[in-house]
PLY file of the C-alpha trace (Angstrom):
ply
format ascii 1.0
element vertex 88
property float x
property float y
property float z
element edge 87
property int vertex1
property int vertex2
end_header
0.01 -0.02 0.00
1.47 3.44 -0.98
0.65 6.66 0.60
0.50 9.83 -1.62
2.43 12.53 -0.18
1.11 15.83 -0.57
2.84 19.10 -0.44
2.33 21.55 2.52
0.64 24.57 0.90
0.65 28.20 1.97
-2.98 27.91 3.24
-1.83 24.97 5.32
1.22 26.88 6.63
-1.22 29.63 7.31
-3.47 27.26 9.38
-0.46 25.77 11.23
0.75 29.12 12.15
-2.76 29.65 13.88
-3.30 26.30 15.47
0.09 25.66 16.48
1.42 28.99 17.57
-1.64 31.34 17.96
-0.50 33.60 14.95
-3.25 34.63 12.43
-2.08 35.46 8.91
-4.12 35.57 5.85
-2.71 33.15 3.36
-2.86 35.55 0.75
-0.54 37.60 2.49
1.58 35.11 3.49
1.93 34.05 -0.26
2.43 37.50 -1.23
5.24 37.93 1.43
6.76 34.63 1.07
10.20 36.12 1.60
9.63 38.05 4.42
10.84 36.78 7.84
8.58 34.54 10.03
9.42 37.22 12.80
7.64 39.90 10.64
4.38 37.93 10.66
4.97 37.61 14.59
5.91 33.88 14.57
8.63 33.22 16.89
11.22 30.02 16.94
9.19 28.13 19.41
6.04 28.75 17.13
7.98 27.41 14.11
9.29 24.35 16.18
5.34 23.78 17.03
4.54 23.69 13.27
7.55 21.23 12.54
6.17 18.92 15.34
2.58 19.06 14.04
3.82 18.38 10.17
6.17 15.48 11.62
3.04 13.83 13.36
0.79 14.19 10.21
3.38 12.93 7.91
4.87 10.16 10.34
8.49 11.11 9.70
11.18 13.48 10.93
11.69 16.89 8.89
15.36 18.09 8.46
16.70 19.82 11.52
17.00 23.01 9.13
13.31 23.16 9.28
12.98 24.64 12.52
15.66 27.33 11.59
14.11 28.71 8.46
13.52 32.27 8.35
11.02 32.84 5.57
7.71 30.95 4.81
9.35 30.36 1.21
12.30 28.75 2.61
10.43 26.67 4.95
7.97 25.44 2.42
10.80 24.71 0.01
12.75 22.53 2.48
9.78 20.77 3.96
8.26 19.89 0.56
11.41 18.59 -0.85
11.76 16.41 2.32
8.30 15.05 2.04
8.50 14.25 -1.46
12.08 12.81 -1.56
12.11 11.27 1.99
15.23 13.10 2.72
0 1
1 2
2 3
3 4
4 5
5 6
6 7
7 8
8 9
9 10
10 11
11 12
12 13
13 14
14 15
15 16
16 17
17 18
18 19
19 20
20 21
21 22
22 23
23 24
24 25
25 26
26 27
27 28
28 29
29 30
30 31
31 32
32 33
33 34
34 35
35 36
36 37
37 38
38 39
39 40
40 41
41 42
42 43
43 44
44 45
45 46
46 47
47 48
48 49
49 50
50 51
51 52
52 53
53 54
54 55
55 56
56 57
57 58
58 59
59 60
60 61
61 62
62 63
63 64
64 65
65 66
66 67
67 68
68 69
69 70
70 71
71 72
72 73
73 74
74 75
75 76
76 77
77 78
78 79
79 80
80 81
81 82
82 83
83 84
84 85
85 86
86 87
């Protein structure tokens, strides 16, 4: 049985920011400002760590250690999606 790996979207990241870190951000704004820092959206390192943990639980695999050190939504999504699709 194969499990289809789906990529984490901007919308999912915005939802995770709200549920895991209590930071509300409009997905459209997150997409438009994807190269802005997480700090500019009000997300700190502990909030990002919570998001990483939630994604690891959902996908049943560890994400790269660098995921919790990403500075921008674009860098985070790029790293996470490559890891989920390649198993790296």
